[in-house]
C-alpha positions as CSV (number, residue, x, y, z in Angstrom):
1,M,11.2,15.4,186.0
2,T,10.9,13.8,189.4
3,E,13.9,14.1,191.7
4,K,14.6,10.4,191.6
5,K,14.5,10.3,187.8
6,K,16.8,13.3,187.7
7,K,19.3,11.6,190.0
8,D,19.1,8.4,188.0
9,F,19.6,10.2,184.7
10,E,22.5,12.2,186.1
11,K,24.0,9.1,187.7
12,E,23.8,7.2,184.4
13,L,25.2,10.1,182.4
14,A,28.1,10.4,184.8
15,R,28.8,6.7,184.4
16,L,28.7,7.0,180.6
17,E,31.2,9.9,180.9
18,E,33.4,7.8,183.1
19,I,33.3,4.9,180.6
20,V,34.2,7.3,177.7
21,S,37.1,8.8,179.7
22,T,38.4,5.3,180.5
23,L,38.2,4.2,176.9
24,E,39.9,7.3,175.7
25,K,42.8,6.8,178.0
26,G,43.4,3.3,176.5
27,T,44.7,1.9,179.8
28,V,42.4,-1.1,180.0
29,S,42.7,-4.5,178.2
30,L,40.9,-5.2,175.0
31,D,38.4,-7.5,176.9
32,E,37.7,-4.8,179.5
33,S,37.3,-2.2,176.7
34,I,34.7,-4.3,175.0
35,K,32.8,-4.8,178.2
36,L,32.9,-1.1,178.9
37,F,31.9,-0.3,175.4
38,E,28.9,-2.6,175.6
39,E,27.9,-1.0,178.9
40,G,28.2,2.4,177.4
41,V,26.0,1.6,174.4
42,K,23.3,0.2,176.8
43,I,23.5,3.4,179.0
44,A,23.4,5.6,175.9
45,S,20.4,3.8,174.6
46,D,18.6,4.1,178.0
47,L,19.4,7.8,178.2
48,K,18.1,8.4,174.7
49,K,14.8,6.6,175.5
50,Y,14.5,8.8,178.6
51,L,15.1,12.0,176.6
52,D,12.7,10.9,173.9
53,E,10.0,10.3,176.6
54,A,10.7,13.7,178.1
55,K,10.4,15.3,174.7
56,R,7.0,13.8,174.1
57,K,5.8,15.2,177.4
58,I,6.8,18.7,176.6
59,E,3.8,20.9,176.0
60,I,3.5,23.9,173.7
61,I,1.2,26.7,174.7
62,V,-0.7,27.8,171.7
63,K,-2.9,30.9,171.6
64,E,-6.1,30.4,169.7
65,G,-8.1,33.6,169.8
66,D,-8.3,34.7,173.4
67,V,-8.0,31.1,174.8
68,L,-4.7,29.5,175.8
69,K,-4.6,25.8,175.1
70,T,-1.9,23.2,175.6
71,K,-0.8,20.9,172.9
72,D,1.5,17.9,173.3
73,F,4.9,18.3,171.7
74,G,5.0,16.0,168.7
75,V,6.6,15.3,165.4
76,E,4.6,18.0,163.7
77,N,6.2,20.6,166.1
78,E,9.8,19.6,165.7
79,G,10.6,22.5,163.5
80,I,9.6,25.0,166.1
């Protein structure tokens, strides 16, 4: 993960946590709550896409005989 992507991810995650906290307090109007909820859903969706992308990039090192090979992490490896 590049430093910029890590900062962006952390920034978006912090914003999502802020939105959740605000909504849990119940101190904003219904209209503002809806706007915050919509923003939170968008951020959560973006974060999920980022995590899914990162998951696909993970490599599993597999030993085949005396040779180490890398294999992309995929659906067939989810149970590992």
